[in-house]
Structures are given as structure tokens and as C-alpha cells.
C-alpha positions as CSV (number, residue, x, y, z in Angstrom):
1,X,75.8,87.7,89.7
2,X,73.7,85.0,89.7
3,X,75.2,82.6,92.2
4,X,77.3,80.0,90.7
5,X,75.9,76.3,90.3
6,X,79.5,74.4,90.3
7,X,82.6,76.0,92.2
8,X,86.0,74.0,92.0
9,X,87.2,74.5,95.5
10,X,91.0,74.0,95.4
11,X,92.7,73.4,98.4
12,X,90.0,71.0,99.7
13,X,91.8,68.9,101.9
14,X,93.1,71.5,104.2
15,X,92.1,73.2,107.1
16,X,90.0,75.6,105.5
17,X,88.9,73.7,102.3
18,X,87.8,71.1,104.8
19,X,85.5,74.0,106.8
20,X,84.1,75.7,103.3
21,X,83.5,71.8,101.8
22,X,81.6,71.6,105.2
23,X,79.5,75.1,105.0
24,X,79.3,76.1,101.1
25,X,77.0,73.6,99.9
26,X,74.5,75.3,102.2
27,X,74.8,78.3,99.9
28,X,73.4,76.2,96.8
29,X,77.0,75.2,95.1
30,X,77.4,72.0,93.8
31,X,81.1,71.5,95.2
32,X,84.0,70.1,92.5
33,X,87.3,69.6,94.9
34,X,91.0,69.6,94.2
35,X,94.0,68.5,96.5
36,X,97.2,67.5,95.9
37,X,96.0,64.8,98.2
38,X,92.5,62.8,98.5
39,X,89.7,64.4,100.5
40,X,88.3,62.4,103.1
41,X,85.1,61.3,101.9
42,X,84.9,62.7,98.2
43,X,86.2,59.6,96.1
44,X,85.9,61.8,92.8
45,X,87.6,64.4,94.1
46,X,90.6,65.5,91.7
47,X,93.9,64.6,93.1
48,X,96.3,66.9,91.1
49,X,99.4,69.2,91.7
50,X,99.1,72.9,90.5
51,X,101.9,72.1,88.4
52,X,99.7,69.6,86.4
53,X,98.4,72.1,83.8
54,X,96.4,69.0,82.0
55,X,94.8,67.8,85.4
56,X,93.9,72.2,85.7
57,X,92.2,72.3,82.6
58,X,89.8,69.2,83.1
59,X,89.4,70.4,86.8
60,X,88.2,73.6,85.7
61,X,85.8,72.7,83.0
62,X,82.1,73.5,83.3
63,X,82.7,75.3,86.4
64,X,81.4,78.8,87.1
65,X,83.5,79.9,89.5
66,X,86.9,79.3,91.1
67,X,87.7,79.3,95.2
68,X,91.5,78.9,95.5
69,X,92.5,78.1,98.3
70,X,95.5,75.4,97.7
71,X,99.4,76.3,98.1
72,X,101.5,76.6,100.6
73,X,100.1,78.2,103.9
74,X,103.2,79.6,105.9
75,X,107.1,80.5,105.3
76,X,109.2,77.8,103.1
77,X,112.0,78.4,101.3
78,X,111.6,80.5,98.2
79,X,111.6,77.6,95.8
80,X,108.8,75.3,97.6
81,X,106.9,78.8,97.6
82,X,107.3,79.5,94.2
83,X,106.3,76.4,92.9
84,X,103.2,75.7,94.6
85,X,102.2,79.7,95.5
86,X,103.4,81.6,92.4
87,X,103.7,79.1,89.8
88,X,100.5,77.3,90.7
89,X,98.8,80.2,90.9
90,X,99.6,81.3,87.2
91,X,98.8,77.7,86.0
92,X,95.1,78.2,87.6
93,X,94.5,81.4,86.3
94,X,95.5,80.4,82.7
95,X,93.1,77.5,83.1
96,X,90.4,79.5,84.0
97,X,91.1,82.1,81.5
98,X,90.8,79.0,78.9
99,X,88.0,77.9,79.9
100,X,86.0,81.3,80.3
101,X,85.6,80.9,83.9
102,X,84.1,84.7,84.6
103,X,85.3,84.7,88.4
104,X,88.3,83.6,90.9
105,X,87.9,83.9,94.9
106,X,91.5,84.2,95.5
107,X,92.6,83.7,99.3
108,X,95.4,86.1,99.6
109,X,96.4,86.6,103.3
110,X,97.0,89.3,105.9
111,X,100.9,88.6,105.8
112,X,100.7,90.1,102.1
113,X,100.9,93.7,104.2
114,X,102.4,91.6,107.5
115,X,105.1,94.5,108.1
116,X,102.2,97.1,108.1
117,X,102.0,98.4,112.1
118,X,99.1,97.2,114.3
119,X,96.8,99.9,114.9
120,X,97.1,101.7,118.0
121,X,93.5,100.9,120.0
122,X,90.8,103.2,119.0
123,X,92.9,104.5,115.9
124,X,92.3,104.3,112.1
125,X,91.9,100.7,110.8
126,X,94.1,99.4,108.1
127,X,92.8,100.7,104.7
128,X,92.3,98.0,102.0
129,X,94.8,100.5,100.2
130,X,97.4,99.9,102.4
131,X,100.5,98.9,100.3
132,X,102.0,95.6,99.9
133,X,104.4,95.0,103.1
134,X,105.2,91.1,102.9
135,X,106.4,89.4,105.9
136,X,107.7,86.2,104.2
137,X,107.8,84.3,101.0
138,X,104.4,83.0,101.7
139,X,103.4,86.8,101.9
140,X,105.0,87.8,99.2
141,X,103.0,84.8,97.0
142,X,100.1,86.2,97.8
143,X,101.0,90.2,96.9
144,X,102.0,88.1,93.3
145,X,98.4,86.8,93.4
146,X,96.4,89.9,94.1
147,X,98.6,91.3,91.4
148,X,98.2,88.3,88.8
149,X,94.6,88.6,89.7
150,X,94.7,92.7,88.4
151,X,96.7,92.0,85.3
152,X,94.2,89.1,84.4
153,X,91.5,91.3,85.2
154,X,92.8,94.3,83.1
155,X,93.8,91.8,80.2
156,X,91.5,89.4,79.9
157,X,88.4,90.3,82.4
158,X,88.6,87.5,84.5
159,X,87.1,88.6,87.9
160,X,88.8,88.2,91.3
161,X,87.8,89.0,94.3
162,X,91.1,88.4,96.3
163,X,90.6,87.7,100.1
164,X,93.3,89.0,102.5
165,X,92.4,86.3,105.2
166,X,93.6,87.1,108.7
167,X,92.8,83.6,111.2
168,X,90.2,81.5,110.1
169,X,89.8,78.9,112.9
170,X,86.8,77.7,115.2
171,X,88.0,80.0,117.6
172,X,91.1,82.5,118.4
173,X,93.7,81.3,119.9
174,X,96.0,84.1,120.6
175,X,95.5,87.8,121.5
176,X,96.4,88.9,118.2
177,X,93.7,86.6,116.6
178,X,90.9,88.4,118.3
179,X,91.5,91.6,116.0
180,X,92.3,89.1,113.2
181,X,89.6,86.3,113.6
182,X,87.4,84.9,110.7
183,X,85.0,82.3,112.0
184,X,84.6,79.7,109.8
185,X,80.7,80.5,109.0
186,X,81.7,84.3,108.7
187,X,84.4,82.8,105.8
188,X,81.3,81.0,104.0
189,X,79.3,83.9,104.2
190,X,82.3,86.1,102.7
191,X,83.2,83.9,99.6
192,X,79.5,83.5,99.0
193,X,79.4,87.4,98.9
194,X,82.3,87.2,97.2
195,X,81.0,84.7,94.6
196,X,77.6,86.7,93.8
197,X,78.3,90.4,94.2
198,X,77.7,92.2,90.9
199,X,80.9,94.0,88.5
200,X,83.7,93.0,91.0
201,X,86.6,93.6,88.2
202,X,89.5,92.8,90.7
203,X,88.5,93.7,94.4
204,X,90.5,93.3,97.4
205,X,88.9,93.0,100.7
206,X,90.1,91.9,104.4
207,X,88.7,88.5,106.1
208,X,87.4,88.9,109.5
209,X,84.7,88.6,111.7
210,X,83.1,92.0,113.3
211,X,85.7,91.7,116.2
212,X,85.5,94.1,119.2
213,X,89.5,94.7,118.4
214,X,89.6,94.6,114.3
215,X,92.2,95.8,112.7
216,X,90.6,95.7,109.3
217,X,88.5,98.1,107.6
218,X,85.7,95.6,106.0
219,X,84.3,98.3,104.2
220,X,85.1,96.5,100.6
221,X,84.2,93.4,102.0
222,X,80.9,94.9,103.1
223,X,80.3,96.7,99.9
224,X,80.1,92.9,98.5
225,X,76.9,92.2,100.6
226,X,79.3,90.6,103.8
227,X,77.6,90.9,106.5
228,X,79.6,89.1,109.5
229,X,77.8,88.0,112.6
230,X,80.4,86.9,115.1
231,X,82.8,88.5,117.5
232,X,85.8,87.1,118.8
233,X,85.0,89.3,122.2
234,X,83.8,86.4,124.0
235,X,87.3,84.7,123.8
236,X,89.4,88.0,125.3
237,X,89.4,87.3,129.0
238,X,90.5,83.6,128.5
239,X,93.2,84.8,126.2
240,X,94.5,87.5,127.9
241,X,93.9,85.8,131.1
242,X,96.8,83.4,129.8
243,X,99.4,85.3,127.6
244,X,98.7,89.3,128.7
245,X,97.8,92.4,126.1
246,X,100.3,93.1,123.1
247,X,102.8,94.8,123.9
248,X,103.9,97.8,122.4
249,X,107.5,97.0,122.0
250,X,108.1,93.5,121.1
251,X,108.4,93.4,117.4
252,X,106.5,90.0,117.2
253,X,103.8,91.9,118.3
254,X,103.7,95.4,116.8
255,X,103.0,94.8,113.2
256,X,99.9,93.1,111.5
257,X,101.8,90.0,110.4
258,X,102.7,89.4,113.9
259,X,105.8,86.7,114.3
260,X,106.0,85.8,111.2
261,X,108.0,89.2,110.9
262,X,110.3,87.9,113.5
263,X,110.0,84.2,113.1
264,X,107.6,82.7,110.9
265,X,106.1,79.2,111.1
266,X,108.0,77.0,108.8
267,X,105.6,74.7,106.1
268,X,104.8,71.9,107.0
269,X,103.8,72.2,111.0
């Protein structure tokens, strides 16, 4: 697929959106920004709720693709998750379909499979075909998003790459993150691959760097042309010294979703 010229980036004022609006233009993208709140340094950004269907129609008009990062990114009461992540994602897909947008890159999450047992050291990585096992209403909303993407591909021919993002921060902050870390630079590489790969239909990939302690199978991401360059191992000694190795008995450490399976972080912080 030729490199899209104009990409709508939703959730542009959030943590991940802020990182990507700084990194993606280097790949040749002209970004149109959308968020619920104003975007610093971008007075022309679209400020709108995902419930505002007319604003979404205007936002997607003339874009070549959408990177959908908007929504609640932690646990919240079901009613809030329903409105922002489930209904909001549906509204976005409807707007994209009506406008003839060819591709969406959907920010799914590791929490869509959060109750999956973490692999043993040296064991087989979690495959992308692992069944949905959400650990929260938030994770459930990401399962919905993946299934919605499949429906819109099968029914309308709207392509999606669903990226089950691990933890995208400048550096990992916990021992668990050593296995899930996605560096901002690798995230931009992965989104670029997802935007430009040929014939993706609906493809689900894991979003992590080339971590020594990686839990995921990255083969479907690599098939898009993703070549991760970073590894969390440089942070391992310090984090393990501070926190210790992961326990094989603590239920907050034996599942892929970590503490989300026991005591999830609530939205907002």
C-alpha cells in the first residue's frame, strides 16, 4: 500500500498520541489531530467527543487512513467504557466507512488477553491466535474493537490492523514491562508498517519491542514489515534490583494482564 498522505490521529492529546504526533511525521505523514481536549501546540486540531458523529464525519473527510488511539485507557465503570471505547469506536468506524477511508490502525491492548497465563521462562510465546480473555471492562472494550474491525472488513472491505499494545513509555517502569515494553520509536515503526503493508484485511498483531524477555509472538507484526530495534534488557538489572523477579504464586504477576487481573488502575489516575 502506498504511504498514506493524510492520517487522522485520534487521542492526539493523550500520552501515546503525544509521542506519535511527534514521531510519525518523519515517515511522511500529514497528521490531522483529534481529541476530547485541546492539543498543545496544535490550534487547528479537532476538539470533539467520539459521540459527536458530525464532528467525526468532518474529521475523516479526505484522510487516507486513521490511527485510532482515543478512548479510556484504564479501567472504569462499564457505562463510561461503553460510551467512550465501544460506542465511540463504532462511531469512528461508521464515519470511516461512509467517507471511504481504506484503513484503520486500531489501538487494541494486551488486556484483551489479560487473563492468559504469562509464559514460563524459555516457554512458547503467546500466539496472536490466543482467545480473548479480557481482564477488565477496558480489556473487554478492546475485544469488541477487534471484533468490530473484523466485521467491517468482512462486511464493508474496510481494512484494519489491530495492535495489542504492551506498554509504550520512554522506558519500562516495572519488571512486568520488561516483557511488554514497546519503545516510542518502535511504536512509530510498527504504526508505519501497519499503515503501509499490502492486503492486511483484518490483522491482529502484538505491539512490543524486540525484548529479550518478550512474552508475545511478533511474527504477524514482522509480516507487515515491522523491524523492532529496541530491547528492554538494558533496564532489567535496575528494575529487578528494585522490585525482584516476578512471582510464580502472586496472581497479579502470573497473568499477562498483571495487576489488572486483581486490582486494575482506575480512570482517571
